[in-house]
C-alpha positions in Angstrom: -167.1 17.6 76.9 -165.6 16.5 80.0 -162.1 14.3 78.7 -159.2 13.3 80.3 -156.3 15.7 79.5 -153.4 14.6 78.1 -150.9 15.0 75.9 -151.1 12.8 72.4 -148.2 9.9 72.5 -147.0 8.2 69.2 -144.6 5.9 68.6 -144.2 2.0 69.3 -146.3 2.1 72.5 -149.3 3.8 71.5 -152.1 2.7 68.6 -151.1 5.2 66.2 -147.8 4.7 65.0 -147.0 7.2 61.7 -144.1 5.0 60.4 -146.7 1.7 60.1 -149.4 3.9 59.3 -147.3 5.5 56.3 -146.6 1.9 54.7 -150.5 2.0 53.8 -151.4 2.6 50.4 -153.5 5.9 50.5 -156.9 6.0 48.5 -159.5 8.0 47.4 -162.1 7.8 50.5 -163.3 9.9 53.1 -164.5 9.0 56.6 -166.2 10.5 59.0 -165.2 9.8 63.1 -166.1 10.6 66.2 -167.3 9.6 69.8 -170.8 10.3 71.4 -171.9 9.0 74.5 -174.3 5.9 74.9 -177.9 6.8 76.1 -178.5 5.7 79.6 -180.4 3.4 78.8 -177.7 1.6 77.0 -175.3 1.9 80.0 -174.6 5.6 81.3 -171.0 6.7 81.3 -169.9 4.4 78.4 -168.9 6.3 74.8 -169.3 5.1 71.8 -166.2 5.9 69.0 -167.4 4.8 65.4 -165.6 5.5 61.7 -167.6 5.3 59.2 -167.2 5.7 55.4 -169.0 8.5 53.9 -169.4 6.7 50.3 -171.6 4.2 51.9 -172.0 4.3 55.5 -170.2 1.0 56.5 -168.6 1.3 59.7 -164.9 0.9 59.1 -164.2 0.7 63.0 -165.5 1.2 66.4 -164.6 1.6 70.5 -166.7 1.2 73.3 -165.4 3.4 76.1 -166.1 3.7 79.8 -164.5 7.2 79.6 -164.9 10.8 78.2 -162.5 10.0 75.0 -159.4 12.2 74.5 -157.0 12.5 71.4 -155.2 9.4 71.8 -158.5 7.3 71.8 -158.9 9.2 68.5 -155.6 8.6 67.5 -156.3 5.0 68.1 -159.4 4.4 67.0 -158.3 6.3 63.4 -155.3 3.7 63.3 -157.6 0.8 64.0 -159.9 2.2 60.6 -156.4 2.0 58.6 -155.1 -1.0 60.1 -157.6 -3.0 60.8 -160.9 -2.4 59.1 -164.0 -4.0 59.9 -165.6 -6.3 57.6 -164.2 -6.5 53.7 -162.6 -2.5 54.1 -159.6 -2.1 52.4 -156.3 -1.5 54.5 -155.4 2.3 53.5 -154.7 5.6 54.4 -157.7 7.6 53.5 -157.2 10.5 51.7 -159.7 12.9 54.2 -161.3 12.5 57.6 -164.1 14.6 58.8 -163.8 15.3 62.7 -166.4 17.4 64.4 -165.2 20.4 65.7 -163.1 19.6 69.6 -160.3 22.1 70.2 -158.6 18.5 71.7 -158.5 16.6 68.3 -156.2 19.7 66.9 -153.0 18.2 68.5 -154.0 15.4 66.0 -153.8 17.2 62.9 -150.5 18.0 61.9 -149.5 14.0 62.3 -152.5 13.2 60.0 -150.8 16.3 57.7 -147.6 13.8 57.6 -149.3 11.1 56.6 -150.9 13.2 53.5 -154.5 13.0 55.3 -156.6 15.7 55.0 -158.8 16.8 58.3 -162.1 18.6 57.3 -163.4 20.0 60.7 -167.1 20.0 60.6 -169.9 20.3 62.8 -172.3 18.1 61.3 -171.2 14.4 60.4 -174.2 13.0 58.0 -173.2 9.6 57.5 -172.0 9.4 60.8 -174.6 10.5 62.8 -177.3 8.4 60.7 -175.1 5.3 61.4 -174.8 6.4 65.0 -178.7 6.5 65.3 -179.3 3.0 63.5 -176.8 1.6 65.9 -178.4 2.9 68.9 -182.0 2.0 67.6 -180.5 -1.6 67.1 -179.2 -1.8 70.5 -182.1 -0.8 71.9 -184.0 -2.8 70.2 -182.3 -6.1 71.7 -182.0 -8.0 68.8 -178.1 -7.8 69.2 -178.9 -9.9 73.0 -179.4 -13.6 71.2 -176.3 -13.3 68.7 -174.0 -12.4 71.7 -175.5 -14.8 74.0 -175.1 -17.4 71.5 -171.1 -16.3 70.9 -170.1 -15.1 74.4 -172.3 -17.8 76.3 -174.3 -16.8 79.3 -172.0 -15.9 82.2 -173.4 -16.3 85.8 -171.9 -14.6 88.8 -170.1 -11.9 87.3 -169.8 -8.3 87.6 -173.3 -7.0 86.0 -171.5 -3.8 84.5 -169.0 -6.3 83.0 -171.0 -8.4 81.2 -173.4 -5.9 80.0 -170.0 -3.8 78.6 -169.1 -7.1 76.9 -172.2 -7.6 75.4 -172.2 -3.8 73.8 -168.5 -4.5 72.7 -169.9 -7.7 70.9 -173.0 -6.1 69.6 -171.0 -3.2 68.4 -168.6 -5.4 66.5 -171.3 -7.8 65.3 -173.2 -4.4 63.7 -171.1 -4.1 60.7 -172.5 -8.0 59.9 -176.0 -7.2 60.4 -175.8 -3.9 58.3 -174.3 -5.4 55.7 -176.9 -8.2 55.6 -180.3 -5.9 55.8 -178.6 -4.0 52.7 -178.5 -7.2 50.9 -182.2 -8.1 51.7 
């Protein structure tokens, strides 16, 4: 995986502020987190990051990047999952994060340990992979386009790549609500 090399940035100007995260209550939850490139048909060169609840497969946090993710991107994604989870998730520190085996993530592990968050490194993230595949199918189906146009409007004369990126970001943001609605049917 080609990544931007860089040191982990912590503190006030980063997305991962340990002091702020340490104030959150800790719950017996397990989350799976990873990044994966989006298929070329959805926009080559884009990466999707997800944090997924291992219990029910709900999307807790998401990000779309225009570059290969680095450790700072993962730290920001995990912090978002704890501080500003999507849908009706609880703001908390989970007991454990499951991460795919990537040596670049190792730099984050001691900081998670200081927050009493365990890290399990694994080759397979079964719930994450299931949610990712379902989300990709949803994005490929085009079902998301009309709700996104209803929210964002149809932009004329804009940069096509930027319009597609905004549309995909909105679709991924809307996906947890779509997923929840489908489960209740």
